[in-house]
C-alpha positions as CSV (number, residue, x, y, z in Angstrom):
1,M,102.3,100.5,102.5
2,T,102.3,97.7,99.9
3,I,100.3,99.5,97.2
4,V,103.0,102.0,96.2
5,P,105.9,99.5,95.7
6,A,103.6,97.2,93.9
7,V,102.4,99.9,91.4
8,M,106.0,101.1,90.9
9,T,107.1,97.5,90.1
10,L,104.2,97.2,87.6
11,M,105.1,100.5,86.0
12,G,108.8,99.7,85.7
13,K,111.0,102.5,84.2
14,S,107.9,104.6,83.4
15,A,107.4,105.1,87.1
16,W,110.5,107.3,87.1
17,Y,109.6,109.4,84.0
18,I,109.6,113.1,84.4
19,P,108.7,115.6,81.6
20,K,111.7,117.7,80.3
21,W,109.9,121.0,81.1
22,L,109.4,119.9,84.7
23,D,113.0,118.7,85.0
24,K,114.2,122.2,84.0
25,I,112.0,123.8,86.7
26,L,112.9,121.6,89.6
27,P,116.1,122.4,91.5
28,N,118.9,119.9,91.6
29,I,119.0,119.0,95.3
30,D,122.0,117.1,96.7
31,V,120.7,115.5,99.8
32,E,123.8,113.3,100.6
33,G,126.4,116.0,99.9
34,E,128.1,114.2,97.0
35,S,128.9,117.4,95.2
36,I,130.9,118.7,98.1
37,T,133.1,115.6,98.1
38,H,133.6,115.9,94.4
39,K,134.7,119.5,94.8
40,E,137.1,118.7,97.5
41,R,138.7,115.9,95.4
42,N,139.1,118.3,92.4
43,E,140.8,120.9,94.6
44,E,143.5,118.5,95.7
């Protein structure tokens, strides 16, 4: 439980690196539903 946060702290921003080819393949998932609220605001 403490190893993953420690390694991510040591890696810094490189822990969040994702290759461009993989970013294109992965779907854009909106877990919290922010896109719905933006669409509703734009319709008003």
